[in-house]
N, C-alpha and C positions, 0 to 999 in steps of 0.2 A: 504494500500500500504506500502510495506517495501522496504528499499533500502540498498544496501551494496556496499562497496568499497574495492577492494583488490589490493594491490601493491606488486609485487615481484621484487627483485633486486639481482643481482649476479655480482661480479667483481673479476676477477682472472688474474694473470700473470703467464704464463707457457711457457716453451720452445716450439718453433714452427718452421715450415719450410714454407717459402712463397710459395703460389700456384698461378699459372697463370690462368686467367679466361678462360673458354671454348671458342672455336672458333665460335660455332654456338649454336642456341637454339635447344636442342635435346628433343625428346619426354620424358616426365617424368624427366625433368632436376632436378638433385639433386647435392649437394656438399657433398662429404663424407670426413671425417677426415682420414688422413693417419696414418698407424700403428705407435704408440708410439710417433712420432714426434709432434703430436698435441693432447692436452688433451681436449680442449673445442670443442663444436659442433658448426659448422658454419651454417648460415641460408641457407635454400633451399626452392624450390617451385616446384610444379608439373605442368605439361602442362595445367591441368584444372584450374589453377589459385589458388590452395589451398596451404597454407604454410605447410612445413614439416621439420622434423629433422631426419637425418640418422646418425647412429653411429654403429660402429663395437665394440663388447665387448672387443676385444683384443687391441683396440686403446685408451681406456680410463681406467684409474686406479680406478676401483670401489673397494669396499671392497672384500676380498676373498670370493669365493662361494656365490655371491650375490643372493638375492631374487629379484623378479620383483619390489617390493616396493623400495628396495635399489637403483636400477638402475633409476627408474623414479624420485625419489627424487633428483637425481643429474642433471637431464635435465632441461634446461631453459623453462620458460613459462608454467610450469606444477604445479598443486596443488595436493598434496596427503594428505589425512586426515585419521585418525583412528576413527571409530564410536564406539558406546557403546558396540557393540558385539565383539570388538577387531579386526575388519576387516579393512584393509587398502583399501581405495577407491580413485579413480582418478576423477579429475574435470578439464575440459578444457572450457574456455570461458563461464562459467555458465552452461554448459552441465554437468550432473552428471553421476554416474557410469553406470546406465542402458542405457544411450544414447551413450556410448562409447564402441566400440568393442575391444576385445583383441583376436588376431588371432595368432595361432601357426601353422606355415606352411600352412596358409590359412584356418585352422579349428578354428572356434570361440569357446573359452572356456567360453564365457559370455552368451551362450545360455544354460539355465538350469532351475531349480526350481525357482530361483529368478532373472534370466537374468542379473547377475553380478558375478564377481569373486573376491576373496580375494587376493589382491596383496601381502600380507605379507607371503603367504605360497607357491607361485608359484616360483619354483627354476629356475635359469638361467644357471645352469651348462651346459646344452646342447645347449644353445643359441649361435649363431654366430653373429647375427646382429639384430638391432631393428630400425624400422621406426615408428616415431610418426607423425601422420597426424592430423593437427588441422583443423577441418571442414570435409566436405564430399568430398573426392577426386574422388570417383567412386561410381556408383550405383551397381557395380558387386560384392561387398563384401558379400552380403547376407542380410537377414532380420535384422531389429533392429540396423542398422548402421546409426547413425544420426550426432552426434556432434564430432566424431573423431575416429581414428583407431590406435591401437598399434599393429604393425605387428612384430612378433618375428620369425626370421629365424632359424630353427633347422637343416634341412637337405639340406641347400643351398650349392652350390658349393663353396669350400674354395678358397680364393685368394692366389695365389702363392703356396709355399711349405707348407705342413702341418707340425706341430710340433709333433714329436713322443710322447712326454709327456710334460705336463704342470702341475705344482704343485703350488698352492697358499694357504697360511695359514696366520692367524692373530689372535691376542688376544686383548681384551679391558681391561680398567682399573677396570672393575667389575668382571673379571674372565671369561667372555664369550669368546668363540673361534669359528672360522669357518675355514674349510679346504676343498679344492676342488682339485681333481686329474682327469685330462683328458688325454687320450691317443689316438693316431691316426696312421693310416697306409694308404698308397696309392700306386697305381701302374698305369703305363701308357702303352698304346700300340701305334700304329701308329697314330690313331685318336680317341682313347677312353681313359677313365680314370675311376678308381674306388677309393673310399675313404670309410674307416670304422673308426668310432669314438665311444668311450665309456668313461664313467666317473662316478664318485661318488662325492657327496658333503655332508658335515656334518656341522651342526650349533648347538651350545648349549649356553644358557645363563641362569644365575640364576635370572636375572631380569634387568629392566631398572634402571638407576640411579634416585633416588628420588629427586624431585625438592625441593629447599630450600624455606623457608618462605611461604609455601602453606598451607592454612587452610583446615581442613577436618571436616565434620559433625561428623564423628566417629573417634576419635584419633587413634584407633588401625589400621585403614585402611591406614593411611598416610605412615606407614613404617618408617624405619630409613635410611639406606644408599641406599636401593633398593625399588622400587615400589612393593607393595603387589600384588602377583599373576600375575607377568609379566614375568614368566619364559618361555623358549622355548627349545624343543628338536626336531630337524628336520633332517631327512636323505633322500637323493634322489639319483637316479641313472638313467642312460640312455644308450641306444645303438642305433647307427645310421649308415646307409649304403647308399651310393649313387653311381650310375653308369651312366656315361656320354658316350653315344655311338656315332657312326658315324652319320653325318647329323644332329646333334643337338638333337636327341632323348635322353631321360634320365628317370631314375626311382630312387626314394629314399624312404626309410622306416625308421621311428624313433619310438622308444618306450621309454617313460620316466615315472617315477613314484616317489612318495614320501610318507612318513609317518611322522606325526608330533603329538606331545603332547604339549599343551600350556595352559597358563592361560589368563584370561581377566582382566586387571587392573580395579578395581571398581571406579566408579565416586566418587570423594571426596566431591563434592558440593551437593550431592543428599542424602536425608534421606532414600531413597529406592534404593540403588545402585544395579547394576546387579552383582550378585555373581555367576559367571559362570566359568567353566573349560571345555576345550576340551581334554578329556583323549585320544582321538584318532581321527585323521583326515587322510585319505589316498586318493590317486588319481592316476590313471594310464591313460595315453593318448597314443594311437597308431595312427600314421598317415602314410598313404601310398600315394605317389604322383607320377605321371608320366606325361611326356610331349613329344610332337613331334614338330619339327620345331625349328630352331635357329634364331639368329639375322639376318642372311642373307636370311631367308626363307620368302615367302610372306604369309604363313599361319602357324598357330600354334594351338595346342590343349593341354589342361592340365586337368588332373583329380585328385581330392583329395578325399580321404576317411578317416574319422576319427572316432575312437571309444573312448569315454571319459567315464570312470567309476570311481566312488568314493563313499566314505562313511564318515559319521560324527557322533560322539557321543558328546552330550552336557550334562553336569551336572549343575543343578541349585540348589544352597545351601540355606538353611533356615537361616535367621539371628538369632543370639542369643537373649535370652529374654531381656537382658540389653545391647544393642549394644553401648550405649554411656558411658559405664563404662570405665574410663581412665586406669584401671588396666587390662583390658581385652586384651589378646594377639590376634594378627591377625588370628592365626590358628583357633580361636573359630568361625570365620565366615565361615569356610570351613570344618566343621565337619559333618554336617547333610545334606544329599542329600534329597531335597524335590521333585524335578522333573527331569526327563531325557528325552532326545530326541535322537532317533537313526534313521538315514536316509541313504538310498542307492540311488544313482543317476546313470543314464546311458543316454548318449546322442550319437546318431549316426548321423553323418553328411556326406552328399554326395555333391560334387561340381564339375561342369563341366564348363570349360571356353574355348572359341575358339576365334581366331584372324584371320582376313583376311585383307591383304594390297591390295589396288586397285590402279590403275593408277592415277597419280596426287598427290600421297602422302597420299590419304585418307586411314585411317585405321578404320575398323569396328570390334568391339568386342562384344561378347555375353556371358552370364553366366547364369547357373541355379543352385540353392542351395536348398537342402532339409535337414531338421533337425528333428529328432524324439527324444523328451525329455521324460524321465520316472523318476518319483520320488516316492519312497515308504518310509513311515515313521511309527514309533510307538512312541507315546508320553505317558509317564507314569507320573501320578500326584498323590499327596497324599502319597508319599513314606515315609514321616515322620509321618504318621498316621497309624491307624489299618485297614484302608480301601482304599488301593491304587487302582487306576483305570487306564486302558490302552485305548488309542485311536489310532487304526491303520488307515492308509489311503494310497490309491494308486492314483497317478495322471499321466496324460499323455498329452503332447501338441505336435502338429505337426506344423512346420513352413516351408514356402517355399518362394522362390523369383526367378523371371526371369527378366532379364534386358539386355539392349543393349546400347552400346555407340559408338560414332564416333568421330574421331579426324581428322581435316582437316587443313593442313598448308596453309598459305597465305603470299603474298609478299606485301610490301608497297613501293611505289615509290614517291619521292618528299615530304616525311613527315619527314623532318629533319634527324636525325641520325638513325631512326628506319627503319629496313630492312624487317621485317616480323614477323610472329609468328604462333600461332595455335589457333583454335577454337575447344573446346571439349563440346559435349552435350551427355546426356544420359537419359534414361527412364527405370523405373522398376515397376513391379507389385508384391506386396507381399501379403501373406495370412497366416492365422493361425486358428486352431481349437483345441478343447480340448475334445477328445473322452472319457477320464476318468477324473472324478472330485472328487474323494474321496468319492463317494456315494451321492454327491450333484447333483443338476440339472446343467448340463453343459451349458455354455453360447453359444451364436450363433457364427457361423463362421465369420471371419473378413477378409476383403481385404482392401488394401490401396495402393495408387500409390506414386511414388517418381520420382523426376527429378532433373537435374542439368544442368547448362550452365557455361562454363568457357572460358576465353580468356587470352592468354599470348602473349606479344610482346617484342622484345629485340632489342638492338642496335647491330651494326656489332661487332663481337667478343664476344658478350654476357656480356659486362661490366655492362649493365643496363637491368633488366628484370622487366616489369610491368605486374601485374597479377590481375585478378578479377574473382569472381565466385559467383553464386547464386544457392541455392538448396532448396529442400523441400522433407521431408520424414517422415514416421510414425514409431512409436514403439508400438508393441503389448504388452499388459500387461502380466506379468509373472503369472505362476500358483499360486505362493505365494500371489501375490497381489489380485487375484480374489477369491481364495478359502480358504486360511489359516485363521483360527480363532484365532491363537496365544493364545491357552488355554482359549478361551472365551472372550478375549479382543476385537476381531474384528468380525464384522458381514460380512460374505462373500458377494461379489458383482460380480457375473459372467457377469453383464451387462457393465463392464468397457469397454471404447472405446480406440482406439489407441491415443497416444500422437502425435502431429504434430509439427515438428521443421522446421521453415523457416529461412534461414540464407543468409547473403550476406557479402562479404569481398572484400577489394581492398587494394593493396599496391605495393611496389616495393622492389626488391633485387638488390643491386649494388655491384660491385667489381672493384675498380680502384686502381692499384698499391698495396700499402700496406694497403688499407682501404677496409672494407666490411661493409655493412649496410642493414638491412631489417626493413621496417616499414609497418605494416599491421593494418588497421582499420576494425572492424567487428561489425555487429549487428545481434542478434539472437532473435527469438520469438518462445516460446514453448506454443502451445495452447492445451487445455484439459489436463493440467498437472495433474497427479495422486497424490493426497495428502490425508492426514488423516483428516477425517471430522466426523460429528455427525452421529450416526446410525439412521435408520428409526424409526418412532414411534412404541413403543411396543417391541423393541429389548432390550435384557438384556445386550448386549455388550456395551463397552465404545466408540468404534470407528468403522468407516467404511471407506474404501478407495474409493475416489470419483474422477471423472474428474471435476475439479473445476477451478483451477487457470490458469492465464497466466503469464509466466515468460519471462521478457525481459532482455537481456544482451547486453551492448554496451561497447566497449573498444578499446584500442590501444596497440599493441605489438611492441616492439623495440628490435632488436639485432644488436649490433655494435662491430666492432673489428679493431684493428690496430696492424700491425706487425712491430717491430723494431729489425732488425737483427734476432736473434734467440729467441726473447721474444715477446709474443703476449699478448695484453691487450684486454679484452673482457668485455662487459656488456650487460645484458638482463633484461628487466623489462616489466611488464604488468600493465596497468591502466584499471580498469574494474568497471562498475556500473551495479548491478543486481537489478531489481525491480520485486517483486511478486505482481501481481494485482489480488485481490480477487473480486468476483462478488458483485455488489452493492456498 
């Protein structure tokens, strides 16, 4: 059994404008920051009893042309770490990157070869808003959504007047720079509106600043003023159009893409550091969405279609013969390419969602999601020898999910200040199979169910909101987890089972006068966690991925604020204990 304790804290004082509390508890109650007047993000909650954070990118002063990593690192109650592959990954309440979905206009970019995405290369040039949900607020987001959701709005309807052009630029003390340019145009009829947006972003750095007084196994890899092999060259662009018609019907289309070259800083405390570079990483995502029915309609329909294509090249360098030579330059570690990996990925996602309001305030929603994942790769080894070898492979996975939810308002009489609230419940059935497994024997088809129940109740005027939720859902293993050999290091395991996350949370969100406070306690249990273990007898591999551990996470989240005139004081922190329970 292993335990961990994580504490996050943030205290800021910024100009603010006081906000009045809402009059009633509305469906999906959230509190959004107002443009420019407020920098910090205030607490919010959904009808289903799950905590959330909503922020518009034009309301908070992030660095110019930010990447998704930059944005999430500024939000409270969030952990972002960089792994040994140089990828930035998100963690929420003990849930790791494969249990958290990242959705761009409803299309998941975390469904793919490894069922996760690198936050450090996803540009936010096209983004208009971000909602971060801690926990499972809905069963309708699609498969593999367990511990949280990051929803990025690209083609959403802009608030108020659009800005014809917006330019942001910045430089750092190491010579790196970033610049973003976004232009927009709109037009209006009697009851319709159209908006067109386009933009480009560019980021360049020679490296991260090197930490002082840090020991390194190999002195050459420590660097001087900058970390070795931590450079970045990243360019992106987007084009987005949206039309809002009479009666609430709308259609939007967004295409965005980027190309990047970057290095991976080597581990300084490891005598076998990862000597990697990404000479090329590119990705294009096109999303077309359409909907019928507006806020005043009793029924609605929404369709999302996404095509996500990309490619990655990885170079793995051979260490020099005398790596601990103090006179050796850092460039000696990146002269000889020993192995390469070239991969192409394509994911097509279809999503259909419907809503029906019934007498008595009951609202019923349903959704169906289908994703087709394709991964092709060529791994070349022994490039520093006279007998290089290539290993091609093609893989495919299909995932689907169907679900339904219902929200029912209720009234309370004679229960003190509480006047009513809402009950939300949902059920989903998910499935996955792998028709192509790189020449290996494909594993069996898998199905798993998910469900949730949430309750919210508030006082008159919405000054105090009490919310609680319980949920269960599974995550299907990724193609990489089941079939990748990692150049002989792993034994494939097509018999991997879904991970199962069961979660419960309860808390309150209050706003009285100049004060606001949110306190949420939570407990999560992940069963059949996929971990690295010993291979079967007779295997020449070093490891095999297994369903083995149980991960328990218990914690408390607090967000508090006080407004004094035009100055707001805010603090947020998380106290969390994570236990990994191994069999026996």
